N, C-alpha and C positions, 0 to 999 in steps of 0.2 A: 654661405660664408663666400667669400671674394677668392682673388687667389693668392692671398698673403697672409690670410690670416690662419690663425695656431689652431693646429689640432693637438685638442686635451689630450689626457693620459698617455706621452711619449708617441701622440701621430700613431695611435691604434685606430683601426675602422669604426666607424661608429656604434655599430649593434656588440662588440667588443667593450665599448668607452662605456655604450649602457647595461651592458652586464656587472660587468667591475662596481659604476655608480650606485647600483644596488644592493650591494653585498655594504653592510656600515662597514668593516674593518678594510678593507681597499677602497674603498671612496676615500676615508677620514685618511687612510697615509697615500696614497698617491693621490689627492687636493691638497693635501700639504706641501710632498713635495714637488707638482707640478709650477702651485707657488713660491717657493720659493729658487728656484731656476728660471723664473721669468725675474729673480734682483728687483732694487726698489723695494718699494713697499711691498711687494709680494713677499718679500722675505720673512716681515714684520708680519703679516698676516697666517704665513705658513708656521711662525715659529707658534704663533695663539692659536692656528688648528689641530698641530701636536700635542700642544700642553694641553688648552680646555674642551677638547675633542669635539668642539665643532655640530650639535646635532641639527640646529636649524641650519649653517653653511650645508648639513649633508644632503634634510630637504630641499634647497633651493639647488644644491647643484643639480641632486638629481634630477629635479624638474626642468633644468634649463640643457643637461644632457640628453631629454628625450625632443623637448619642444625644437634644439636650435642644435644639436651634438656638440657644446661646451661649456664649461662651467664658467661663473662668474668669473668677471675679472676686473681689480677692485682699480688697480695699480698698471 
């Protein structure tokens, strides 16, 4: 990741973020909060994640967190 890249899950370390991403409840909640904090279109996706649960997004975020250290960012 570059110098200006955002760290996910509130700037926590990569290992802690991966552990939080593995646990479905924390991944669901923290993923929604992280997207809402991004603002713009992220607010919409954060609300959809809270309402719909986002099982597919959880799997995608988990894989991306392990591979590159950050969740999927649409906007």
